[in-house]
LUMKOLRO-573999 format. One record per residue (C-alpha): residue number from 1; x, y, z. Coordinates in steps of 0.1 Angstrom, whole numbers. Example, Ala and Ser with C-alpha at 12.3 -4.5 7.8 and 13.67 -1.06 7.14 Angstrom:
BEGIN
+-----+-------+-------+-------+
: seq :    xx :    yy :    zz :
+-----+-------+-------+-------+
:   1 :   123 :   -45 :    78 :
:   2 :   137 :   -11 :    71 :
+-----+-------+-------+-------+
***
This chain:
BEGIN
+-----+-------+-------+-------+
: seq :    xx :    yy :    zz :
+-----+-------+-------+-------+
:   1 :   174 :    22 :    57 :
:   2 :   136 :    21 :    57 :
:   3 :   121 :    33 :    90 :
:   4 :   100 :    13 :   112 :
:   5 :    62 :    21 :   116 :
:   6 :    49 :    31 :   150 :
:   7 :    12 :    33 :   161 :
:   8 :     4 :    50 :   192 :
:   9 :   -28 :    47 :   211 :
:  10 :   -38 :    68 :   243 :
:  11 :   -73 :    84 :   253 :
:  12 :   -55 :   113 :   262 :
:  13 :   -47 :   138 :   236 :
:  14 :   -21 :   156 :   255 :
:  15 :    -3 :   122 :   262 :
:  16 :    -4 :   114 :   225 :
:  17 :     9 :   150 :   216 :
:  18 :    35 :   149 :   243 :
:  19 :    50 :   117 :   228 :
:  20 :    48 :   126 :   194 :
:  21 :    66 :   159 :   201 :
:  22 :    92 :   147 :   225 :
:  23 :   107 :   117 :   203 :
:  24 :   132 :   122 :   178 :
:  25 :   114 :    94 :   157 :
:  26 :   138 :    95 :   127 :
:  27 :   168 :    96 :   149 :
:  28 :   158 :    64 :   164 :
:  29 :   150 :    47 :   133 :
:  30 :   111 :    50 :   136 :
:  31 :    81 :    69 :   120 :
:  32 :    49 :    78 :   137 :
:  33 :    22 :    65 :   112 :
:  34 :   -10 :    68 :   132 :
:  35 :   -26 :    78 :   165 :
:  36 :   -59 :    62 :   181 :
:  37 :   -79 :    74 :   210 :
:  38 :   -93 :    41 :   221 :
:  39 :   -84 :     4 :   216 :
:  40 :  -111 :    -1 :   191 :
:  41 :   -95 :    26 :   167 :
:  42 :   -63 :    14 :   173 :
:  43 :   -72 :   -22 :   161 :
:  44 :   -86 :    -9 :   129 :
:  45 :   -58 :    14 :   122 :
:  46 :   -35 :   -15 :   129 :
:  47 :   -51 :   -38 :   101 :
:  48 :   -46 :    -7 :    76 :
:  49 :   -12 :     4 :    85 :
:  50 :     6 :   -28 :    98 :
:  51 :    28 :   -12 :   122 :
:  52 :    59 :   -27 :   133 :
:  53 :    56 :   -12 :   170 :
:  54 :    23 :    -2 :   188 :
:  55 :    26 :    18 :   220 :
:  56 :    -7 :    17 :   240 :
:  57 :   -20 :    27 :   274 :
:  58 :   -39 :     2 :   293 :
:  59 :   -70 :    26 :   304 :
:  60 :   -90 :    35 :   274 :
:  61 :  -126 :    34 :   265 :
:  62 :  -142 :    11 :   243 :
:  63 :  -114 :   -16 :   245 :
:  64 :   -84 :   -16 :   268 :
:  65 :   -49 :   -21 :   260 :
:  66 :   -46 :   -57 :   273 :
:  67 :   -74 :   -66 :   249 :
:  68 :   -59 :   -48 :   222 :
:  69 :   -26 :   -66 :   228 :
:  70 :   -47 :   -98 :   226 :
:  71 :   -62 :   -92 :   193 :
:  72 :   -32 :   -79 :   178 :
:  73 :   -11 :  -111 :   190 :
:  74 :   -34 :  -128 :   166 :
:  75 :   -35 :  -102 :   136 :
:  76 :     1 :   -90 :   138 :
:  77 :    21 :  -116 :   158 :
:  78 :    55 :  -100 :   144 :
:  79 :    47 :   -66 :   159 :
:  80 :    65 :   -55 :   191 :
:  81 :    40 :   -43 :   217 :
:  82 :    47 :   -18 :   244 :
:  83 :    24 :   -11 :   272 :
:  84 :    22 :    21 :   299 :
:  85 :     2 :    27 :   325 :
:  86 :    -6 :    46 :   355 :
:  87 :   -10 :    15 :   379 :
:  88 :    20 :     0 :   391 :
:  89 :     4 :   -34 :   394 :
:  90 :    20 :   -69 :   394 :
:  91 :   -13 :   -81 :   380 :
:  92 :   -12 :   -59 :   348 :
:  93 :    24 :   -68 :   343 :
:  94 :    19 :  -102 :   343 :
:  95 :   -10 :  -101 :   321 :
:  96 :    10 :   -80 :   295 :
:  97 :    37 :  -104 :   297 :
:  98 :    10 :  -134 :   286 :
:  99 :     4 :  -110 :   256 :
: 100 :    39 :  -113 :   242 :
: 101 :    43 :   -75 :   252 :
: 102 :    79 :   -63 :   248 :
: 103 :    78 :   -36 :   273 :
: 104 :    56 :   -23 :   302 :
: 105 :    62 :    13 :   311 :
: 106 :    49 :    33 :   340 :
: 107 :    34 :    67 :   338 :
: 108 :    42 :    95 :   333 :
: 109 :    58 :    85 :   306 :
: 110 :    99 :    95 :   307 :
: 111 :   108 :   106 :   272 :
: 112 :   144 :    94 :   275 :
: 113 :   133 :    61 :   292 :
: 114 :   105 :    56 :   259 :
: 115 :   137 :    66 :   237 :
: 116 :   156 :    35 :   253 :
: 117 :   129 :    13 :   251 :
: 118 :   127 :    23 :   213 :
: 119 :   164 :    19 :   207 :
: 120 :   161 :   -18 :   222 :
: 121 :   132 :   -25 :   200 :
: 122 :   151 :   -14 :   171 :
: 123 :   179 :   -37 :   178 :
: 124 :   154 :   -65 :   177 :
: 125 :   137 :   -54 :   145 :
: 126 :   172 :   -51 :   129 :
: 127 :   180 :   -85 :   138 :
: 128 :   146 :   -95 :   123 :
: 129 :   151 :   -76 :    93 :
: 130 :   185 :   -90 :    85 :
: 131 :   173 :  -127 :    92 :
: 132 :   148 :  -119 :    60 :
: 133 :   177 :  -105 :    42 :
: 134 :   196 :  -136 :    48 :
: 135 :   168 :  -155 :    34 :
: 136 :   172 :  -134 :     3 :
: 137 :   209 :  -145 :     1 :
: 138 :   202 :  -179 :     7 :
: 139 :   176 :  -177 :   -23 :
: 140 :   202 :  -161 :   -46 :
: 141 :   226 :  -192 :   -36 :
: 142 :   197 :  -215 :   -43 :
: 143 :   195 :  -200 :   -79 :
: 144 :   233 :  -202 :   -82 :
: 145 :   234 :  -241 :   -72 :
: 146 :   203 :  -247 :   -99 :
: 147 :   227 :  -268 :  -121 :
: 148 :   241 :  -287 :   -95 :
: 149 :   204 :  -293 :   -79 :
: 150 :   192 :  -304 :  -115 :
: 151 :   222 :  -330 :  -117 :
: 152 :   211 :  -342 :   -80 :
: 153 :   175 :  -346 :   -96 :
: 154 :   184 :  -367 :  -122 :
: 155 :   205 :  -387 :  -105 :
: 156 :   179 :  -395 :   -80 :
: 157 :   153 :  -400 :  -106 :
: 158 :   176 :  -426 :  -120 :
: 159 :   180 :  -443 :   -86 :
: 160 :   143 :  -445 :   -80 :
: 161 :   144 :  -421 :   -49 :
: 162 :   118 :  -399 :   -61 :
: 163 :    82 :  -410 :   -59 :
: 164 :    63 :  -406 :   -95 :
: 165 :    39 :  -380 :   -81 :
: 166 :    66 :  -357 :   -72 :
: 167 :    85 :  -359 :  -102 :
: 168 :    67 :  -330 :  -122 :
: 169 :    68 :  -309 :   -92 :
: 170 :   104 :  -311 :   -85 :
: 171 :   112 :  -306 :  -120 :
: 172 :    92 :  -276 :  -120 :
: 173 :   113 :  -263 :   -89 :
: 174 :   142 :  -267 :  -108 :
: 175 :   130 :  -252 :  -139 :
: 176 :   130 :  -283 :  -158 :
: 177 :   107 :  -299 :  -184 :
: 178 :   104 :  -337 :  -178 :
: 179 :    75 :  -350 :  -205 :
: 180 :    53 :  -377 :  -201 :
: 181 :    53 :  -409 :  -225 :
: 182 :    78 :  -437 :  -230 :
: 183 :   113 :  -432 :  -218 :
: 184 :   144 :  -456 :  -218 :
: 185 :   177 :  -450 :  -199 :
: 186 :   212 :  -458 :  -214 :
: 187 :   246 :  -457 :  -199 :
: 188 :   277 :  -450 :  -219 :
: 189 :   313 :  -468 :  -211 :
: 190 :   345 :  -453 :  -225 :
: 191 :   366 :  -483 :  -238 :
: 192 :   399 :  -471 :  -224 :
: 193 :   431 :  -493 :  -227 :
: 194 :   440 :  -509 :  -194 :
: 195 :   473 :  -489 :  -193 :
: 196 :   454 :  -457 :  -187 :
: 197 :   433 :  -464 :  -157 :
: 198 :   436 :  -431 :  -145 :
: 199 :   420 :  -417 :  -176 :
: 200 :   388 :  -439 :  -172 :
: 201 :   382 :  -422 :  -141 :
: 202 :   390 :  -389 :  -153 :
: 203 :   356 :  -366 :  -149 :
: 204 :   368 :  -342 :  -178 :
: 205 :   365 :  -373 :  -200 :
: 206 :   333 :  -379 :  -188 :
: 207 :   323 :  -341 :  -193 :
: 208 :   338 :  -345 :  -230 :
: 209 :   314 :  -375 :  -235 :
: 210 :   286 :  -356 :  -220 :
: 211 :   290 :  -326 :  -244 :
: 212 :   296 :  -351 :  -274 :
: 213 :   260 :  -364 :  -269 :
: 214 :   242 :  -331 :  -260 :
: 215 :   256 :  -317 :  -295 :
: 216 :   256 :  -347 :  -319 :
: 217 :   223 :  -368 :  -308 :
: 218 :   196 :  -365 :  -335 :
: 219 :   166 :  -382 :  -336 :
: 220 :   134 :  -369 :  -347 :
: 221 :   107 :  -367 :  -322 :
: 222 :   132 :  -378 :  -293 :
: 223 :   140 :  -360 :  -263 :
: 224 :   171 :  -367 :  -247 :
: 225 :   193 :  -354 :  -216 :
: 226 :   230 :  -367 :  -205 :
: 227 :   237 :  -366 :  -169 :
: 228 :   270 :  -378 :  -149 :
: 229 :   260 :  -408 :  -131 :
: 230 :   279 :  -427 :  -109 :
: 231 :   314 :  -425 :  -128 :
: 232 :   293 :  -427 :  -159 :
: 233 :   272 :  -408 :  -184 :
: 234 :   236 :  -417 :  -186 :
: 235 :   214 :  -408 :  -214 :
: 236 :   176 :  -401 :  -205 :
: 237 :   158 :  -403 :  -234 :
: 238 :   117 :  -398 :  -241 :
: 239 :   105 :  -414 :  -273 :
: 240 :    70 :  -412 :  -288 :
: 241 :    64 :  -448 :  -289 :
: 242 :    80 :  -480 :  -285 :
: 243 :    84 :  -484 :  -322 :
: 244 :   113 :  -460 :  -318 :
: 245 :   135 :  -481 :  -301 :
: 246 :   154 :  -495 :  -332 :
: 247 :   160 :  -461 :  -349 :
: 248 :   173 :  -452 :  -313 :
: 249 :   197 :  -481 :  -314 :
: 250 :   208 :  -469 :  -352 :
: 251 :   215 :  -434 :  -338 :
: 252 :   234 :  -446 :  -310 :
: 253 :   255 :  -471 :  -332 :
: 254 :   263 :  -439 :  -354 :
: 255 :   276 :  -420 :  -323 :
: 256 :   295 :  -447 :  -310 :
: 257 :   314 :  -450 :  -342 :
: 258 :   318 :  -412 :  -345 :
: 259 :   332 :  -411 :  -313 :
: 260 :   364 :  -426 :  -321 :
: 261 :   374 :  -397 :  -344 :
: 262 :   362 :  -369 :  -320 :
: 263 :   371 :  -384 :  -285 :
: 264 :   398 :  -408 :  -294 :
: 265 :   381 :  -436 :  -277 :
: 266 :   352 :  -460 :  -286 :
: 267 :   320 :  -460 :  -266 :
: 268 :   300 :  -491 :  -252 :
: 269 :   266 :  -482 :  -248 :
: 270 :   241 :  -502 :  -227 :
: 271 :   203 :  -494 :  -233 :
: 272 :   177 :  -508 :  -210 :
: 273 :   140 :  -515 :  -215 :
: 274 :   112 :  -489 :  -224 :
: 275 :    93 :  -477 :  -193 :
: 276 :    60 :  -461 :  -189 :
: 277 :    70 :  -425 :  -177 :
: 278 :   102 :  -408 :  -161 :
: 279 :    91 :  -425 :  -129 :
: 280 :   100 :  -461 :  -140 :
: 281 :   133 :  -450 :  -151 :
: 282 :   154 :  -466 :  -123 :
: 283 :   141 :  -499 :  -140 :
: 284 :   154 :  -491 :  -173 :
: 285 :   189 :  -480 :  -159 :
: 286 :   191 :  -512 :  -143 :
: 287 :   188 :  -531 :  -177 :
: 288 :   211 :  -508 :  -192 :
: 289 :   236 :  -519 :  -165 :
: 290 :   230 :  -554 :  -170 :
: 291 :   232 :  -548 :  -206 :
: 292 :   271 :  -533 :  -200 :
: 293 :   279 :  -563 :  -182 :
: 294 :   277 :  -580 :  -216 :
: 295 :   308 :  -560 :  -233 :
: 296 :   333 :  -583 :  -221 :
: 297 :   319 :  -610 :  -244 :
: 298 :   315 :  -586 :  -272 :
: 299 :   335 :  -562 :  -293 :
: 300 :   342 :  -527 :  -279 :
: 301 :   326 :  -498 :  -293 :
: 302 :   289 :  -509 :  -300 :
: 303 :   252 :  -506 :  -287 :
: 304 :   240 :  -533 :  -266 :
: 305 :   202 :  -534 :  -261 :
: 306 :   189 :  -557 :  -232 :
: 307 :   159 :  -563 :  -247 :
: 308 :   177 :  -583 :  -276 :
: 309 :   196 :  -605 :  -249 :
: 310 :   173 :  -616 :  -221 :
: 311 :   136 :  -620 :  -222 :
: 312 :   114 :  -597 :  -203 :
: 313 :   103 :  -618 :  -171 :
: 314 :    94 :  -586 :  -152 :
: 315 :    60 :  -584 :  -170 :
: 316 :    31 :  -590 :  -150 :
: 317 :    -4 :  -574 :  -146 :
: 318 :    -6 :  -561 :  -110 :
: 319 :   -18 :  -528 :   -99 :
: 320 :     7 :  -514 :   -76 :
: 321 :     9 :  -488 :   -50 :
: 322 :    27 :  -465 :   -76 :
: 323 :    -3 :  -470 :  -100 :
: 324 :   -27 :  -462 :   -71 :
: 325 :    -9 :  -431 :   -64 :
: 326 :    -2 :  -421 :  -100 :
: 327 :   -41 :  -426 :  -104 :
: 328 :   -51 :  -405 :   -72 :
: 329 :   -30 :  -378 :   -83 :
: 330 :   -43 :  -373 :  -117 :
: 331 :   -80 :  -375 :  -104 :
: 332 :   -76 :  -354 :   -75 :
: 333 :   -51 :  -328 :   -88 :
: 334 :   -43 :  -333 :  -125 :
: 335 :   -58 :  -320 :  -157 :
: 336 :   -82 :  -341 :  -178 :
: 337 :   -53 :  -349 :  -200 :
: 338 :   -32 :  -363 :  -174 :
: 339 :   -63 :  -384 :  -163 :
: 340 :   -66 :  -398 :  -197 :
: 341 :   -30 :  -405 :  -196 :
: 342 :   -27 :  -424 :  -165 :
: 343 :   -57 :  -444 :  -177 :
: 344 :   -41 :  -450 :  -211 :
: 345 :   -10 :  -462 :  -195 :
: 346 :   -29 :  -486 :  -174 :
: 347 :   -50 :  -500 :  -205 :
: 348 :   -20 :  -501 :  -225 :
: 349 :    -3 :  -526 :  -199 :
: 350 :   -34 :  -547 :  -202 :
: 351 :   -32 :  -550 :  -241 :
: 352 :     6 :  -558 :  -242 :
: 353 :     6 :  -583 :  -212 :
: 354 :   -16 :  -609 :  -233 :
: 355 :   -25 :  -624 :  -197 :
: 356 :   -55 :  -647 :  -191 :
: 357 :   -89 :  -632 :  -187 :
: 358 :   -93 :  -636 :  -149 :
: 359 :   -59 :  -617 :  -146 :
: 360 :   -75 :  -590 :  -166 :
: 361 :  -104 :  -588 :  -144 :
: 362 :   -85 :  -586 :  -114 :
: 363 :   -66 :  -557 :  -126 :
: 364 :   -98 :  -539 :  -133 :
: 365 :  -112 :  -546 :  -100 :
: 366 :   -82 :  -530 :   -82 :
: 367 :   -85 :  -498 :  -103 :
: 368 :  -122 :  -497 :   -95 :
: 369 :  -116 :  -501 :   -59 :
: 370 :   -90 :  -473 :   -61 :
: 371 :  -118 :  -452 :   -75 :
: 372 :  -141 :  -460 :   -47 :
: 373 :  -115 :  -452 :   -20 :
: 374 :  -111 :  -420 :   -37 :
: 375 :  -147 :  -413 :   -38 :
: 376 :  -154 :  -421 :     0 :
: 377 :  -125 :  -401 :    13 :
: 378 :  -138 :  -370 :    -7 :
: 379 :  -174 :  -373 :     6 :
: 380 :  -186 :  -384 :   -30 :
: 381 :  -215 :  -407 :   -33 :
: 382 :  -209 :  -439 :   -54 :
: 383 :  -237 :  -432 :   -78 :
: 384 :  -228 :  -398 :   -88 :
: 385 :  -196 :  -413 :  -100 :
: 386 :  -207 :  -450 :  -115 :
: 387 :  -245 :  -446 :  -119 :
: 388 :  -275 :  -454 :  -102 :
: 389 :  -274 :  -488 :  -105 :
: 390 :  -240 :  -494 :   -92 :
: 391 :  -234 :  -524 :   -68 :
: 392 :  -196 :  -521 :   -62 :
: 393 :  -188 :  -552 :   -88 :
: 394 :  -177 :  -546 :  -123 :
: 395 :  -171 :  -577 :  -146 :
: 396 :  -146 :  -573 :  -175 :
: 397 :  -171 :  -595 :  -198 :
: 398 :  -194 :  -563 :  -196 :
: 399 :  -174 :  -547 :  -220 :
: 400 :  -172 :  -558 :  -260 :
: 401 :  -137 :  -547 :  -261 :
: 402 :  -105 :  -531 :  -245 :
: 403 :  -112 :  -498 :  -260 :
: 404 :  -147 :  -501 :  -245 :
: 405 :  -133 :  -507 :  -211 :
: 406 :  -108 :  -480 :  -214 :
: 407 :  -133 :  -454 :  -221 :
: 408 :  -156 :  -465 :  -194 :
: 409 :  -126 :  -462 :  -168 :
: 410 :  -117 :  -428 :  -182 :
: 411 :  -151 :  -416 :  -182 :
: 412 :  -156 :  -427 :  -141 :
: 413 :  -122 :  -409 :  -136 :
: 414 :  -130 :  -378 :  -154 :
: 415 :  -165 :  -379 :  -135 :
: 416 :  -148 :  -382 :  -101 :
: 417 :  -123 :  -356 :  -111 :
: 418 :  -149 :  -331 :  -118 :
: 419 :  -170 :  -338 :   -87 :
: 420 :  -139 :  -335 :   -63 :
: 421 :  -130 :  -302 :   -82 :
: 422 :  -165 :  -287 :   -76 :
: 423 :  -164 :  -296 :   -40 :
: 424 :  -132 :  -276 :   -35 :
: 425 :  -146 :  -248 :   -52 :
: 426 :  -180 :  -247 :   -34 :
: 427 :  -162 :  -253 :     0 :
: 428 :  -150 :  -217 :     4 :
: 429 :  -178 :  -200 :    -8 :
: 430 :  -203 :  -221 :    15 :
: 431 :  -178 :  -214 :    45 :
: 432 :  -182 :  -176 :    40 :
: 433 :  -220 :  -180 :    36 :
: 434 :  -223 :  -199 :    69 :
: 435 :  -205 :  -172 :    84 :
: 436 :  -224 :  -143 :    67 :
: 437 :  -257 :  -163 :    81 :
: 438 :  -242 :  -166 :   117 :
: 439 :  -234 :  -130 :   117 :
: 440 :  -268 :  -119 :   105 :
: 441 :  -284 :  -138 :   132 :
: 442 :  -261 :  -129 :   159 :
: 443 :  -248 :   -91 :   152 :
: 444 :  -268 :   -80 :   181 :
: 445 :  -247 :  -100 :   206 :
: 446 :  -222 :   -77 :   220 :
: 447 :  -201 :  -106 :   224 :
: 448 :  -198 :  -116 :   188 :
: 449 :  -160 :  -121 :   177 :
: 450 :  -141 :  -142 :   153 :
: 451 :  -132 :  -168 :   180 :
: 452 :  -172 :  -174 :   188 :
: 453 :  -177 :  -178 :   153 :
: 454 :  -149 :  -200 :   145 :
: 455 :  -161 :  -221 :   173 :
: 456 :  -194 :  -224 :   154 :
: 457 :  -180 :  -230 :   122 :
: 458 :  -150 :  -255 :   135 :
: 459 :  -123 :  -234 :   118 :
: 460 :   -90 :  -219 :   130 :
: 461 :   -95 :  -179 :   135 :
: 462 :   -66 :  -173 :   114 :
: 463 :   -76 :  -195 :    83 :
: 464 :  -110 :  -181 :    84 :
: 465 :   -99 :  -146 :    86 :
: 466 :   -80 :  -151 :    55 :
: 467 :  -108 :  -170 :    35 :
: 468 :  -131 :  -145 :    48 :
: 469 :  -113 :  -115 :    35 :
: 470 :  -104 :  -131 :     2 :
: 471 :  -141 :  -141 :    -6 :
: 472 :  -158 :  -106 :     5 :
: 473 :  -130 :   -80 :     2 :
: 474 :  -132 :   -70 :    39 :
: 475 :  -123 :   -80 :    76 :
: 476 :  -145 :   -98 :    98 :
: 477 :  -146 :   -66 :   120 :
: 478 :  -154 :   -43 :    90 :
: 479 :  -181 :   -69 :    79 :
: 480 :  -199 :   -67 :   114 :
: 481 :  -194 :   -29 :   119 :
: 482 :  -210 :   -22 :    81 :
: 483 :  -238 :   -47 :    88 :
: 484 :  -244 :   -34 :   124 :
: 485 :  -247 :     4 :   111 :
: 486 :  -269 :    -6 :    81 :
: 487 :  -294 :   -22 :   108 :
: 488 :  -289 :     9 :   130 :
: 489 :  -296 :    31 :   100 :
: 490 :  -328 :    12 :    91 :
: 491 :  -343 :    13 :   129 :
: 492 :  -336 :    50 :   131 :
: 493 :  -355 :    56 :   100 :
: 494 :  -383 :    34 :   108 :
: 495 :  -388 :    38 :   145 :
: 496 :  -388 :    63 :   174 :
: 497 :  -368 :    40 :   198 :
: 498 :  -343 :    57 :   219 :
: 499 :  -305 :    57 :   207 :
: 500 :  -296 :    33 :   235 :
: 501 :  -317 :     7 :   227 :
: 502 :  -310 :     8 :   190 :
: 503 :  -272 :     6 :   204 :
: 504 :  -282 :   -27 :   224 :
: 505 :  -301 :   -42 :   195 :
: 506 :  -271 :   -39 :   171 :
: 507 :  -247 :   -53 :   194 :
: 508 :  -232 :   -22 :   213 :
: 509 :  -235 :   -21 :   249 :
: 510 :  -219 :    15 :   253 :
: 511 :  -241 :    42 :   237 :
: 512 :  -213 :    65 :   234 :
: 513 :  -194 :    41 :   215 :
: 514 :  -223 :    34 :   193 :
: 515 :  -225 :    69 :   186 :
: 516 :  -188 :    72 :   179 :
: 517 :  -188 :    45 :   153 :
: 518 :  -221 :    56 :   135 :
: 519 :  -206 :    91 :   130 :
: 520 :  -175 :    80 :   117 :
: 521 :  -195 :    54 :    95 :
: 522 :  -222 :    81 :    83 :
: 523 :  -206 :   115 :    88 :
: 524 :  -234 :   125 :   115 :
: 525 :  -249 :   115 :   150 :
: 526 :  -276 :    89 :   151 :
: 527 :  -299 :   120 :   159 :
: 528 :  -290 :   140 :   132 :
: 529 :  -290 :   110 :   109 :
: 530 :  -323 :   107 :   122 :
: 531 :  -338 :   142 :   114 :
: 532 :  -321 :   143 :    81 :
: 533 :  -340 :   110 :    75 :
: 534 :  -376 :   125 :    81 :
: 535 :  -374 :   160 :    67 :
+-----+-------+-------+-------+
***
């Protein structure tokens, strides 16, 4: 089993050596990966080594153990912290508990006592590791359950329980491809004699029907999926266009006739109206259910299309909440093709509805209002999207045809998409540049910290630290240290100021710590560096 990583911080080398040698780390399930002689060095090592346990003294130069624990609580929240001190002081213990310290040990450190603490921590870490493995087990079980989850997805899609903007994400999660376009739903009823009611409910028969359609359905350009749905078999069919509806009826007629010889029972298939996109399949399946109700008046073993039986009274030209969500999702997060598809579907409804000019104008204004709300919520100026003369009013009579209108709406949507995308890309860069400017103006402040800077930027320290490292390739602490060292080197080379004054001007109140950091950064002391510069 992988050993847990331990970092030891104490300013006394003898104590560090004693702990290192007296503890049988491997037997206890640990490995000592690093040692630090002060809190500042320990913090940097912790960022690099990612220890599971940190053992630290209270009293150390440059940064004490409590401050180290406070910093580690933010940067390594899962690490176990053990504090030891020569002070039997309740206030220290109280503060340590506030830092989520696991144990507080009094000096002199007793090896058996420390070993007991490590055994206790190992039990806690083992439980944590086991929990992670349990998550991996759940993930495997999830993968094994994918077939069931896919069936559930299709059922919820037909029931209208998945919002249109969530469909593609859910499909990708279940490793399914759900193409956009014209969709239609059908329900298959197995015509079984009345004296065989039990067989009608037999799931094996339904599985046979489903397998029959998966094997024998053939229609060029169409994508079909058969699923078990409410004690029936549902067909979800995607077509390249509505002109495919009658070739589809012919194919289903062929399969209905073929089912007698292959399944030993005729099929009745009810077909709903075509719909725009998989998000509207629940309406089509309702039509398929209504079509099946007509089978009592007809001969068994045939195909019934609801569009041949009932006029479509549901056609109306209104910009629904689902339309607004679909348009917003395409503009904010979709590709250019997805934007064009959504706009094309909206304009297609205008073209097919054949309604009056005022109704078409109202539909257009609802689209424009939706884009205005999107622009305002994203902080985009109206003129940038609609042009300098835009007043908020657009008349359908301003366009010579529906094609011209569609191109105008499409271009406004694409412009808004481009502007919002550019803002998202620029946002991270601007934040980091503001941070660099703040650091450049305040590196001389010994109190400069992630917290003080994030207060200036109005960001959370966790979010900022992740963003800053991603953009610069180094942590906030490393960046500030590098800048301070560059400025210190410049001052040493250009002036005769005392080292302690240069330390103060670069944010170090302790000249000894300044010299320590400078030597570690450049490999020589400040005085030797200055001498080398002037030779």
